[in-house]
N, CA, C, O and CB atoms as a CASP TS submission, in Angstrom:
PFRMAT TS
TARGET T0000
AUTHOR 0000-0000-0000
METHOD Language model
MODEL 1
PARENT N/A
ATOM      1  N   UNK     1     135.739  62.991  87.767  1.00  0.00           N
ATOM      2  CA  UNK     1     135.798  64.447  87.801  1.00  0.00           C
ATOM      3  C   UNK     1     136.903  64.908  88.723  1.00  0.00           C
ATOM      4  O   UNK     1     136.973  64.456  89.866  1.00  0.00           O
ATOM      5  CB  UNK     1     134.460  65.036  88.243  1.00  0.00           C
ATOM      6  N   UNK     2     137.760  65.784  88.269  1.00  0.00           N
ATOM      7  CA  UNK     2     138.838  66.218  89.122  1.00  0.00           C
ATOM      8  C   UNK     2     138.288  66.922  90.418  1.00  0.00           C
ATOM      9  O   UNK     2     137.252  67.585  90.386  1.00  0.00           O
ATOM     10  CB  UNK     2     139.771  67.172  88.325  1.00  0.00           C
ATOM     11  N   UNK     3     138.998  66.754  91.505  1.00  0.00           N
ATOM     12  CA  UNK     3     138.610  67.355  92.741  1.00  0.00           C
ATOM     13  C   UNK     3     138.625  68.892  92.650  1.00  0.00           C
ATOM     14  O   UNK     3     139.576  69.436  92.089  1.00  0.00           O
ATOM     15  CB  UNK     3     139.521  66.875  93.845  1.00  0.00           C
ATOM     16  N   UNK     4     137.633  69.613  93.166  1.00  0.00           N
ATOM     17  CA  UNK     4     137.628  71.072  93.031  1.00  0.00           C
ATOM     18  C   UNK     4     136.981  71.580  91.811  1.00  0.00           C
ATOM     19  O   UNK     4     136.802  72.789  91.663  1.00  0.00           O
ATOM     20  CB  UNK     4     138.973  71.579  93.065  1.00  0.00           C
ATOM     21  N   UNK     5     136.607  70.682  90.898  1.00  0.00           N
ATOM     22  CA  UNK     5     135.940  71.191  89.604  1.00  0.00           C
ATOM     23  C   UNK     5     134.502  71.526  89.955  1.00  0.00           C
ATOM     24  O   UNK     5     133.777  70.727  90.549  1.00  0.00           O
ATOM     25  CB  UNK     5     135.982  70.078  88.384  1.00  0.00           C
ATOM     26  N   UNK     6     134.117  72.721  89.572  1.00  0.00           N
ATOM     27  CA  UNK     6     132.735  73.209  89.848  1.00  0.00           C
ATOM     28  C   UNK     6     131.840  72.977  88.684  1.00  0.00           C
ATOM     29  O   UNK     6     132.185  73.333  87.557  1.00  0.00           O
ATOM     30  CB  UNK     6     132.727  74.694  90.194  1.00  0.00           C
ATOM     31  N   UNK     7     130.677  72.380  88.921  1.00  0.00           N
ATOM     32  CA  UNK     7     129.722  72.117  87.880  1.00  0.00           C
ATOM     33  C   UNK     7     128.509  73.019  88.190  1.00  0.00           C
ATOM     34  O   UNK     7     127.839  72.841  89.208  1.00  0.00           O
ATOM     35  CB  UNK     7     129.335  70.570  87.809  1.00  0.00           C
ATOM     36  N   UNK     8     128.235  74.004  87.283  1.00  0.00           N
ATOM     37  CA  UNK     8     127.137  74.946  87.504  1.00  0.00           C
ATOM     38  C   UNK     8     125.783  74.152  87.410  1.00  0.00           C
ATOM     39  O   UNK     8     125.524  73.414  86.459  1.00  0.00           O
ATOM     40  CB  UNK     8     127.194  76.145  86.430  1.00  0.00           C
ATOM     41  N   UNK     9     124.964  74.358  88.446  1.00  0.00           N
ATOM     42  CA  UNK     9     123.670  73.722  88.479  1.00  0.00           C
ATOM     43  C   UNK     9     122.597  74.537  87.680  1.00  0.00           C
ATOM     44  O   UNK     9     121.653  73.990  87.109  1.00  0.00           O
ATOM     45  CB  UNK     9     123.236  73.544  89.943  1.00  0.00           C
ATOM     46  N   UNK    10     122.805  75.816  87.685  1.00  0.00           N
ATOM     47  CA  UNK    10     121.826  76.675  87.101  1.00  0.00           C
ATOM     48  C   UNK    10     122.520  77.860  86.398  1.00  0.00           C
ATOM     49  O   UNK    10     123.079  78.696  87.109  1.00  0.00           O
ATOM     50  CB  UNK    10     120.843  77.160  88.174  1.00  0.00           C
ATOM     51  N   UNK    11     122.528  77.991  85.118  1.00  0.00           N
ATOM     52  CA  UNK    11     123.228  79.109  84.472  1.00  0.00           C
ATOM     53  C   UNK    11     122.188  80.111  83.969  1.00  0.00           C
ATOM     54  O   UNK    11     121.766  80.086  82.813  1.00  0.00           O
ATOM     55  CB  UNK    11     124.138  78.606  83.291  1.00  0.00           C
ATOM     56  N   UNK    12     121.795  80.991  84.888  1.00  0.00           N
ATOM     57  CA  UNK    12     120.778  81.970  84.540  1.00  0.00           C
ATOM     58  C   UNK    12     121.250  82.986  83.465  1.00  0.00           C
ATOM     59  O   UNK    12     120.443  83.513  82.699  1.00  0.00           O
ATOM     60  CB  UNK    12     120.352  82.710  85.795  1.00  0.00           C
ATOM     61  N   UNK    13     122.563  83.242  83.433  1.00  0.00           N
ATOM     62  CA  UNK    13     123.102  84.238  82.479  1.00  0.00           C
ATOM     63  C   UNK    13     122.883  83.594  81.081  1.00  0.00           C
ATOM     64  O   UNK    13     122.406  84.292  80.187  1.00  0.00           O
ATOM     65  CB  UNK    13     124.695  84.590  82.768  1.00  0.00           C
ATOM     66  N   UNK    14     123.191  82.364  80.863  1.00  0.00           N
ATOM     67  CA  UNK    14     123.013  81.746  79.580  1.00  0.00           C
ATOM     68  C   UNK    14     121.529  81.619  79.200  1.00  0.00           C
ATOM     69  O   UNK    14     121.164  81.780  78.036  1.00  0.00           O
ATOM     70  CB  UNK    14     123.672  80.393  79.578  1.00  0.00           C
ATOM     71  N   UNK    15     120.710  81.338  80.163  1.00  0.00           N
ATOM     72  CA  UNK    15     119.264  81.249  79.887  1.00  0.00           C
ATOM     73  C   UNK    15     118.698  82.638  79.472  1.00  0.00           C
ATOM     74  O   UNK    15     117.891  82.763  78.550  1.00  0.00           O
ATOM     75  CB  UNK    15     118.504  80.706  81.154  1.00  0.00           C
ATOM     76  N   UNK    16     119.164  83.651  80.199  1.00  0.00           N
ATOM     77  CA  UNK    16     118.698  85.061  79.860  1.00  0.00           C
ATOM     78  C   UNK    16     119.224  85.482  78.456  1.00  0.00           C
ATOM     79  O   UNK    16     118.504  86.101  77.673  1.00  0.00           O
ATOM     80  CB  UNK    16     119.219  86.121  80.973  1.00  0.00           C
ATOM     81  N   UNK    17     120.474  85.133  78.170  1.00  0.00           N
ATOM     82  CA  UNK    17     121.049  85.514  76.883  1.00  0.00           C
ATOM     83  C   UNK    17     120.188  84.923  75.693  1.00  0.00           C
ATOM     84  O   UNK    17     119.992  85.544  74.648  1.00  0.00           O
ATOM     85  CB  UNK    17     122.548  85.006  76.803  1.00  0.00           C
ATOM     86  N   UNK    18     119.715  83.709  75.950  1.00  0.00           N
ATOM     87  CA  UNK    18     118.938  83.026  74.855  1.00  0.00           C
ATOM     88  C   UNK    18     117.559  83.691  74.640  1.00  0.00           C
ATOM     89  O   UNK    18     116.990  83.549  73.558  1.00  0.00           O
ATOM     90  CB  UNK    18     118.733  81.495  75.199  1.00  0.00           C
ATOM     91  N   UNK    19     117.009  84.409  75.635  1.00  0.00           N
ATOM     92  CA  UNK    19     115.706  85.006  75.462  1.00  0.00           C
ATOM     93  C   UNK    19     115.730  86.520  75.672  1.00  0.00           C
ATOM     94  O   UNK    19     114.679  87.151  75.784  1.00  0.00           O
ATOM     95  CB  UNK    19     114.727  84.370  76.408  1.00  0.00           C
ATOM     96  N   UNK    20     116.894  87.084  75.724  1.00  0.00           N
ATOM     97  CA  UNK    20     117.067  88.535  76.012  1.00  0.00           C
ATOM     98  C   UNK    20     116.271  89.459  75.077  1.00  0.00           C
ATOM     99  O   UNK    20     115.669  90.429  75.536  1.00  0.00           O
ATOM    100  CB  UNK    20     118.542  88.899  75.916  1.00  0.00           C
ATOM    101  N   UNK    21     116.267  89.170  73.800  1.00  0.00           N
ATOM    102  CA  UNK    21     115.574  90.001  72.836  1.00  0.00           C
ATOM    103  C   UNK    21     114.067  89.993  73.082  1.00  0.00           C
ATOM    104  O   UNK    21     113.404  91.027  73.004  1.00  0.00           O
ATOM    105  CB  UNK    21     115.880  89.531  71.423  1.00  0.00           C
ATOM    106  N   UNK    22     113.538  88.792  73.384  1.00  0.00           N
ATOM    107  CA  UNK    22     112.096  88.654  73.661  1.00  0.00           C
ATOM    108  C   UNK    22     111.740  89.388  74.949  1.00  0.00           C
ATOM    109  O   UNK    22     110.730  90.091  74.984  1.00  0.00           O
ATOM    110  CB  UNK    22     111.692  87.154  73.768  1.00  0.00           C
ATOM    111  N   UNK    23     112.514  89.252  75.977  1.00  0.00           N
ATOM    112  CA  UNK    23     112.243  89.882  77.245  1.00  0.00           C
ATOM    113  C   UNK    23     112.356  91.400  77.092  1.00  0.00           C
ATOM    114  O   UNK    23     111.498  92.131  77.585  1.00  0.00           O
ATOM    115  CB  UNK    23     113.205  89.358  78.329  1.00  0.00           C
ATOM    116  N   UNK    24     113.400  91.882  76.420  1.00  0.00           N
ATOM    117  CA  UNK    24     113.563  93.337  76.225  1.00  0.00           C
ATOM    118  C   UNK    24     112.342  93.936  75.464  1.00  0.00           C
ATOM    119  O   UNK    24     111.835  95.003  75.810  1.00  0.00           O
ATOM    120  CB  UNK    24     114.894  93.628  75.434  1.00  0.00           C
ATOM    121  N   UNK    25     111.907  93.220  74.440  1.00  0.00           N
ATOM    122  CA  UNK    25     110.771  93.713  73.623  1.00  0.00           C
ATOM    123  C   UNK    25     109.528  93.718  74.459  1.00  0.00           C
ATOM    124  O   UNK    25     108.765  94.675  74.325  1.00  0.00           O
ATOM    125  CB  UNK    25     110.555  92.845  72.352  1.00  0.00           C
ATOM    126  N   UNK    26     109.238  92.783  75.289  1.00  0.00           N
ATOM    127  CA  UNK    26     108.099  92.763  76.180  1.00  0.00           C
ATOM    128  C   UNK    26     108.087  93.863  77.167  1.00  0.00           C
ATOM    129  O   UNK    26     107.092  94.557  77.381  1.00  0.00           O
ATOM    130  CB  UNK    26     108.042  91.507  76.883  1.00  0.00           C
ATOM    131  N   UNK    27     109.300  94.008  77.798  1.00  0.00           N
ATOM    132  CA  UNK    27     109.429  95.093  78.799  1.00  0.00           C
ATOM    133  C   UNK    27     109.204  96.423  78.129  1.00  0.00           C
ATOM    134  O   UNK    27     108.489  97.269  78.666  1.00  0.00           O
ATOM    135  CB  UNK    27     110.824  95.071  79.486  1.00  0.00           C
ATOM    136  N   UNK    28     109.786  96.630  76.988  1.00  0.00           N
ATOM    137  CA  UNK    28     109.648  97.960  76.259  1.00  0.00           C
ATOM    138  C   UNK    28     108.192  98.162  75.890  1.00  0.00           C
ATOM    139  O   UNK    28     107.687  99.284  75.938  1.00  0.00           O
ATOM    140  CB  UNK    28     110.558  98.018  74.933  1.00  0.00           C
ATOM    141  N   UNK    29     107.517  97.093  75.523  1.00  0.00           N
ATOM    142  CA  UNK    29     106.051  97.270  75.146  1.00  0.00           C
ATOM    143  C   UNK    29     105.254  97.732  76.350  1.00  0.00           C
ATOM    144  O   UNK    29     104.431  98.641  76.235  1.00  0.00           O
ATOM    145  CB  UNK    29     105.424  95.918  74.594  1.00  0.00           C
ATOM    146  N   UNK    30     105.488  97.110  77.524  1.00  0.00           N
ATOM    147  CA  UNK    30     104.782  97.567  78.752  1.00  0.00           C
ATOM    148  C   UNK    30     105.166  98.954  79.124  1.00  0.00           C
ATOM    149  O   UNK    30     104.296  99.732  79.516  1.00  0.00           O
ATOM    150  CB  UNK    30     105.066  96.648  79.922  1.00  0.00           C
ATOM    151  N   UNK    31     106.438  99.326  79.027  1.00  0.00           N
ATOM    152  CA  UNK    31     106.889 100.701  79.368  1.00  0.00           C
ATOM    153  C   UNK    31     106.247 101.695  78.492  1.00  0.00           C
ATOM    154  O   UNK    31     105.770 102.733  78.950  1.00  0.00           O
ATOM    155  CB  UNK    31     108.393 100.843  79.258  1.00  0.00           C
ATOM    156  N   UNK    32     106.223 101.377  77.152  1.00  0.00           N
ATOM    157  CA  UNK    32     105.606 102.338  76.223  1.00  0.00           C
ATOM    158  C   UNK    32     104.126 102.533  76.454  1.00  0.00           C
ATOM    159  O   UNK    32     103.632 103.656  76.353  1.00  0.00           O
ATOM    160  CB  UNK    32     105.822 101.895  74.811  1.00  0.00           C
ATOM    161  N   UNK    33     103.389 101.446  76.769  1.00  0.00           N
ATOM    162  CA  UNK    33     101.985 101.533  76.969  1.00  0.00           C
ATOM    163  C   UNK    33     101.595 102.063  78.368  1.00  0.00           C
ATOM    164  O   UNK    33     100.491 102.572  78.565  1.00  0.00           O
ATOM    165  CB  UNK    33     101.389 100.199  76.741  1.00  0.00           C
ATOM    166  N   UNK    34     102.540 101.927  79.343  1.00  0.00           N
ATOM    167  CA  UNK    34     102.262 102.359  80.727  1.00  0.00           C
ATOM    168  C   UNK    34     101.161 101.509  81.358  1.00  0.00           C
ATOM    169  O   UNK    34     100.602 101.911  82.379  1.00  0.00           O
ATOM    170  CB  UNK    34     101.856 103.850  80.757  1.00  0.00           C
ATOM    171  N   UNK    35     100.826 100.341  80.784  1.00  0.00           N
ATOM    172  CA  UNK    35      99.759  99.555  81.337  1.00  0.00           C
ATOM    173  C   UNK    35     100.386  98.453  82.191  1.00  0.00           C
ATOM    174  O   UNK    35     100.526  97.311  81.755  1.00  0.00           O
ATOM    175  CB  UNK    35      98.849  98.972  80.217  1.00  0.00           C
ATOM    176  N   UNK    36     100.765  98.829  83.436  1.00  0.00           N
ATOM    177  CA  UNK    36     101.428  97.929  84.313  1.00  0.00           C
ATOM    178  C   UNK    36     100.419  96.960  84.959  1.00  0.00           C
ATOM    179  O   UNK    36     100.782  95.842  85.326  1.00  0.00           O
ATOM    180  CB  UNK    36     102.193  98.706  85.364  1.00  0.00           C
ATOM    181  N   UNK    37      99.207  97.374  85.091  1.00  0.00           N
ATOM    182  CA  UNK    37      98.171  96.619  85.762  1.00  0.00           C
ATOM    183  C   UNK    37      97.041  96.500  84.742  1.00  0.00           C
ATOM    184  O   UNK    37      96.629  97.499  84.151  1.00  0.00           O
ATOM    185  CB  UNK    37      97.698  97.313  87.119  1.00  0.00           C
ATOM    186  N   UNK    38      96.537  95.274  84.534  1.00  0.00           N
ATOM    187  CA  UNK    38      95.387  94.903  83.676  1.00  0.00           C
ATOM    188  C   UNK    38      95.626  95.228  82.235  1.00  0.00           C
ATOM    189  O   UNK    38      94.679  95.410  81.471  1.00  0.00           O
ATOM    190  CB  UNK    38      94.131  95.601  84.133  1.00  0.00           C
ATOM    191  N   UNK    39      96.915  95.306  81.835  1.00  0.00           N
ATOM    192  CA  UNK    39      97.219  95.535  80.383  1.00  0.00           C
ATOM    193  C   UNK    39      97.255  94.192  79.668  1.00  0.00           C
ATOM    194  O   UNK    39      97.183  93.123  80.274  1.00  0.00           O
ATOM    195  CB  UNK    39      98.603  96.294  80.188  1.00  0.00           C
ATOM    196  N   UNK    40      97.373  94.304  78.325  1.00  0.00           N
ATOM    197  CA  UNK    40      97.395  93.110  77.538  1.00  0.00           C
ATOM    198  C   UNK    40      98.587  92.153  77.794  1.00  0.00           C
ATOM    199  O   UNK    40      98.448  90.935  77.672  1.00  0.00           O
ATOM    200  CB  UNK    40      97.380  93.499  76.136  1.00  0.00           C
ATOM    201  N   UNK    41      99.754  92.724  78.149  1.00  0.00           N
ATOM    202  CA  UNK    41     100.896  91.856  78.447  1.00  0.00           C
ATOM    203  C   UNK    41     100.660  91.110  79.766  1.00  0.00           C
ATOM    204  O   UNK    41     101.099  89.969  79.907  1.00  0.00           O
ATOM    205  CB  UNK    41     102.210  92.685  78.518  1.00  0.00           C
ATOM    206  N   UNK    42      99.976  91.733  80.735  1.00  0.00           N
ATOM    207  CA  UNK    42      99.650  91.069  81.987  1.00  0.00           C
ATOM    208  C   UNK    42      98.777  89.847  81.698  1.00  0.00           C
ATOM    209  O   UNK    42      99.031  88.747  82.189  1.00  0.00           O
ATOM    210  CB  UNK    42      98.933  92.044  82.961  1.00  0.00           C
ATOM    211  N   UNK    43      97.750  90.071  80.893  1.00  0.00           N
ATOM    212  CA  UNK    43      96.820  88.997  80.540  1.00  0.00           C
ATOM    213  C   UNK    43      97.597  87.883  79.774  1.00  0.00           C
ATOM    214  O   UNK    43      97.357  86.701  80.021  1.00  0.00           O
ATOM    215  CB  UNK    43      95.622  89.563  79.664  1.00  0.00           C
ATOM    216  N   UNK    44      98.476  88.230  78.896  1.00  0.00           N
ATOM    217  CA  UNK    44      99.277  87.145  78.206  1.00  0.00           C
ATOM    218  C   UNK    44     100.101  86.383  79.110  1.00  0.00           C
ATOM    219  O   UNK    44     100.240  85.166  78.982  1.00  0.00           O
ATOM    220  CB  UNK    44     100.163  87.694  77.161  1.00  0.00           C
ATOM    221  N   UNK    45     100.692  87.110  80.087  1.00  0.00           N
ATOM    222  CA  UNK    45     101.524  86.448  81.114  1.00  0.00           C
ATOM    223  C   UNK    45     100.696  85.506  81.989  1.00  0.00           C
ATOM    224  O   UNK    45     101.148  84.398  82.277  1.00  0.00           O
ATOM    225  CB  UNK    45     102.219  87.502  82.001  1.00  0.00           C
ATOM    226  N   UNK    46      99.507  85.907  82.417  1.00  0.00           N
ATOM    227  CA  UNK    46      98.587  85.111  83.221  1.00  0.00           C
ATOM    228  C   UNK    46      98.233  83.835  82.460  1.00  0.00           C
ATOM    229  O   UNK    46      98.277  82.736  83.012  1.00  0.00           O
ATOM    230  CB  UNK    46      97.305  85.923  83.571  1.00  0.00           C
ATOM    231  N   UNK    47      97.881  83.999  81.186  1.00  0.00           N
ATOM    232  CA  UNK    47      97.499  82.851  80.368  1.00  0.00           C
ATOM    233  C   UNK    47      98.678  81.855  80.225  1.00  0.00           C
ATOM    234  O   UNK    47      98.519  80.638  80.323  1.00  0.00           O
ATOM    235  CB  UNK    47      97.023  83.330  78.970  1.00  0.00           C
ATOM    236  N   UNK    48      99.857  82.443  79.989  1.00  0.00           N
ATOM    237  CA  UNK    48     101.053  81.589  79.790  1.00  0.00           C
ATOM    238  C   UNK    48     101.381  80.779  81.100  1.00  0.00           C
ATOM    239  O   UNK    48     101.735  79.601  81.056  1.00  0.00           O
ATOM    240  CB  UNK    48     102.302  82.492  79.369  1.00  0.00           C
ATOM    241  N   UNK    49     101.244  81.459  82.219  1.00  0.00           N
ATOM    242  CA  UNK    49     101.506  80.742  83.521  1.00  0.00           C
ATOM    243  C   UNK    49     100.517  79.713  83.774  1.00  0.00           C
ATOM    244  O   UNK    49     100.863  78.641  84.270  1.00  0.00           O
ATOM    245  CB  UNK    49     101.515  81.680  84.694  1.00  0.00           C
ATOM    246  N   UNK    50      99.245  79.973  83.452  1.00  0.00           N
ATOM    247  CA  UNK    50      98.172  79.027  83.673  1.00  0.00           C
ATOM    248  C   UNK    50      98.387  77.779  82.727  1.00  0.00           C
ATOM    249  O   UNK    50      98.203  76.642  83.162  1.00  0.00           O
ATOM    250  CB  UNK    50      96.764  79.727  83.412  1.00  0.00           C
ATOM    251  N   UNK    51      98.767  78.007  81.471  1.00  0.00           N
ATOM    252  CA  UNK    51      99.042  76.922  80.553  1.00  0.00           C
ATOM    253  C   UNK    51     100.242  76.082  81.027  1.00  0.00           C
ATOM    254  O   UNK    51     100.198  74.851  81.026  1.00  0.00           O
ATOM    255  CB  UNK    51      99.300  77.477  79.151  1.00  0.00           C
ATOM    256  N   UNK    52     101.335  76.797  81.441  1.00  0.00           N
ATOM    257  CA  UNK    52     102.530  76.175  81.864  1.00  0.00           C
ATOM    258  C   UNK    52     102.320  75.325  83.111  1.00  0.00           C
ATOM    259  O   UNK    52     102.891  74.241  83.238  1.00  0.00           O
ATOM    260  CB  UNK    52     103.565  77.202  82.098  1.00  0.00           C
ATOM    261  N   UNK    53     101.495  75.825  84.033  1.00  0.00           N
ATOM    262  CA  UNK    53     101.291  75.106  85.254  1.00  0.00           C
ATOM    263  C   UNK    53     100.221  74.041  85.194  1.00  0.00           C
ATOM    264  O   UNK    53      99.971  73.322  86.161  1.00  0.00           O
ATOM    265  CB  UNK    53     100.971  76.041  86.300  1.00  0.00           C
ATOM    266  N   UNK    54      99.567  73.955  83.976  1.00  0.00           N
ATOM    267  CA  UNK    54      98.580  72.899  83.755  1.00  0.00           C
ATOM    268  C   UNK    54      97.220  73.207  84.464  1.00  0.00           C
ATOM    269  O   UNK    54      96.421  72.300  84.701  1.00  0.00           O
ATOM    270  CB  UNK    54      99.151  71.549  84.261  1.00  0.00           C
ATOM    271  N   UNK    55      96.987  74.463  84.784  1.00  0.00           N
ATOM    272  CA  UNK    55      95.734  74.859  85.462  1.00  0.00           C
ATOM    273  C   UNK    55      94.629  74.823  84.414  1.00  0.00           C
ATOM    274  O   UNK    55      94.824  75.256  83.278  1.00  0.00           O
ATOM    275  CB  UNK    55      95.847  76.306  86.133  1.00  0.00           C
ATOM    276  N   UNK    56      93.457  74.299  84.808  1.00  0.00           N
ATOM    277  CA  UNK    56      92.304  74.243  83.923  1.00  0.00           C
ATOM    278  C   UNK    56      91.700  75.645  83.859  1.00  0.00           C
ATOM    279  O   UNK    56      91.157  76.055  82.833  1.00  0.00           O
ATOM    280  CB  UNK    56      91.250  73.185  84.417  1.00  0.00           C
ATOM    281  N   UNK    57      91.804  76.357  84.953  1.00  0.00           N
ATOM    282  CA  UNK    57      91.183  77.694  85.022  1.00  0.00           C
ATOM    283  C   UNK    57      92.186  78.618  85.735  1.00  0.00           C
ATOM    284  O   UNK    57      93.000  78.195  86.556  1.00  0.00           O
ATOM    285  CB  UNK    57      89.769  77.656  85.793  1.00  0.00           C
ATOM    286  N   UNK    58      92.083  79.819  85.393  1.00  0.00           N
ATOM    287  CA  UNK    58      92.917  80.804  86.094  1.00  0.00           C
ATOM    288  C   UNK    58      92.060  81.943  86.610  1.00  0.00           C
ATOM    289  O   UNK    58      90.954  82.171  86.121  1.00  0.00           O
ATOM    290  CB  UNK    58      94.024  81.348  85.167  1.00  0.00           C
ATOM    291  N   UNK    59      92.570  82.650  87.591  1.00  0.00           N
ATOM    292  CA  UNK    59      91.803  83.743  88.174  1.00  0.00           C
ATOM    293  C   UNK    59      92.495  84.998  87.661  1.00  0.00           C
ATOM    294  O   UNK    59      93.527  85.400  88.198  1.00  0.00           O
ATOM    295  CB  UNK    59      91.746  83.679  89.785  1.00  0.00           C
ATOM    296  N   UNK    60      91.930  85.628  86.613  1.00  0.00           N
ATOM    297  CA  UNK    60      92.610  86.779  86.028  1.00  0.00           C
ATOM    298  C   UNK    60      92.595  87.943  87.047  1.00  0.00           C
ATOM    299  O   UNK    60      91.704  88.035  87.891  1.00  0.00           O
ATOM    300  CB  UNK    60      91.925  87.203  84.673  1.00  0.00           C
ATOM    301  N   UNK    61      93.604  88.822  86.941  1.00  0.00           N
ATOM    302  CA  UNK    61      93.711  89.986  87.806  1.00  0.00           C
ATOM    303  C   UNK    61      92.517  90.898  87.587  1.00  0.00           C
ATOM    304  O   UNK    61      92.134  91.638  88.493  1.00  0.00           O
ATOM    305  CB  UNK    61      95.024  90.742  87.549  1.00  0.00           C
ATOM    306  N   UNK    62      91.917  90.859  86.391  1.00  0.00           N
ATOM    307  CA  UNK    62      90.786  91.758  86.170  1.00  0.00           C
ATOM    308  C   UNK    62      89.615  91.427  87.138  1.00  0.00           C
ATOM    309  O   UNK    62      88.961  92.340  87.641  1.00  0.00           O
ATOM    310  CB  UNK    62      90.313  91.661  84.690  1.00  0.00           C
ATOM    311  N   UNK    63      89.360  90.158  87.390  1.00  0.00           N
ATOM    312  CA  UNK    63      88.256  89.807  88.243  1.00  0.00           C
ATOM    313  C   UNK    63      88.557  90.185  89.680  1.00  0.00           C
ATOM    314  O   UNK    63      87.639  90.556  90.412  1.00  0.00           O
ATOM    315  CB  UNK    63      87.949  88.330  88.132  1.00  0.00           C
ATOM    316  N   UNK    64      89.806  90.106  90.110  1.00  0.00           N
ATOM    317  CA  UNK    64      90.204  90.541  91.442  1.00  0.00           C
ATOM    318  C   UNK    64      90.103  92.008  91.612  1.00  0.00           C
ATOM    319  O   UNK    64      89.621  92.505  92.630  1.00  0.00           O
ATOM    320  CB  UNK    64      91.580  90.113  91.740  1.00  0.00           C
ATOM    321  N   UNK    65      90.573  92.728  90.583  1.00  0.00           N
ATOM    322  CA  UNK    65      90.628  94.192  90.672  1.00  0.00           C
ATOM    323  C   UNK    65      89.229  94.819  90.615  1.00  0.00           C
ATOM    324  O   UNK    65      89.056  95.965  91.033  1.00  0.00           O
ATOM    325  CB  UNK    65      91.497  94.754  89.540  1.00  0.00           C
ATOM    326  N   UNK    66      88.287  94.130  90.135  1.00  0.00           N
ATOM    327  CA  UNK    66      86.906  94.746  90.031  1.00  0.00           C
ATOM    328  C   UNK    66      86.022  94.407  91.190  1.00  0.00           C
ATOM    329  O   UNK    66      84.859  94.810  91.219  1.00  0.00           O
ATOM    330  CB  UNK    66      86.203  94.292  88.754  1.00  0.00           C
ATOM    331  N   UNK    67      86.541  93.670  92.157  1.00  0.00           N
ATOM    332  CA  UNK    67      85.779  93.328  93.330  1.00  0.00           C
ATOM    333  C   UNK    67      85.693  94.427  94.317  1.00  0.00           C
ATOM    334  O   UNK    67      85.069  94.267  95.367  1.00  0.00           O
ATOM    335  CB  UNK    67      86.341  92.161  93.968  1.00  0.00           C
TER
END
């Protein structure tokens, strides 16, 4: 590798470009519904994070908010 050549370790711009339409649609859905807390998109996000992290159980925000 030539000296001074920069190798990007993380290209967030390219990653965002690949999923921009999906992100924009999700953000627009939340903004339209105005359900920023305890809405269906929050639940979907919690479930996706639990699945991604390999958690057997998750603590949904609904149970925390109702205490």
